[in-house]
C-alpha positions, 0 to 999 in steps of 0.5 A: 928497221930490222925486226926481231925473228920469231921462231916457232914450230908445231907437229901434226900427227897423221891420222887417216880419214874414216874413208882411208882407215885400213889402207893407211897413209904412205910416205909417198902419199904424204909427200905428194900432199905436201908438195901439192900444198907448196905448189898451190898455196892459194888452194889453202889460203883464200885471197892468195895468188901464186905464180910458179917459176920452175928452176929444177926438179927439186926447186921452184920459185913462188911469186905470192900475191895478196892484197897489195903485197908481192913476195918471192918465195924460193922453195927447195924440195928434199924428196920424201923428207922436207920442204924448205921455203924462204922469203929473203927479207934483205930484198923484200918487205919481210923475211919468212922461212918455213921447213916442213918435214915428215917425221916417222916416230914409229914405222908406218905412223907419220907426223908433219913438223912445221918449223917457222922463222919469220919477222916478229909482228909484235910491238914493244910495249903493245899487244903480243900479236906474235901469239896470234900469228902463231895460232893462225899458222897452226890453224891453217896447217891443221886445216890444210892437213885435213883437206890433204888427207881427204884428197888422199882418201878420194884418190887425188881427184883434183885438177892440179894433182 
């Protein structure tokens, strides 16, 4: 069965944490944080296990496991600009793509845009589960960005950094 694709995006403005006020956030720090999240998604989503398989300097594969499901997610990095990941639904139980981009609407002020394209989970005539899914993605992205900004403010004291 081919499901319709759900497209949605949201933007999170980057505001330095209280301990980082005055020092600001650099594009390099923000990029490092976003790559960390891409490499270690389980750090931000309990119950998610991830194994990395390097391909080259700008690509890697994540084998993501949760419950009884395992997905192969191909990640491509365009340094200091965006991260693109894709779970190819032609060969897996679902299709999902994400593009995370650094935006700089004003010099030195950053925002992160999250663009998603994935299988819809809503059923015709039933509950609009896609709206719940969108809200869950937004909440997860907000929480992750808060944690990442705290990590930057603390000087990246983490075993995976």
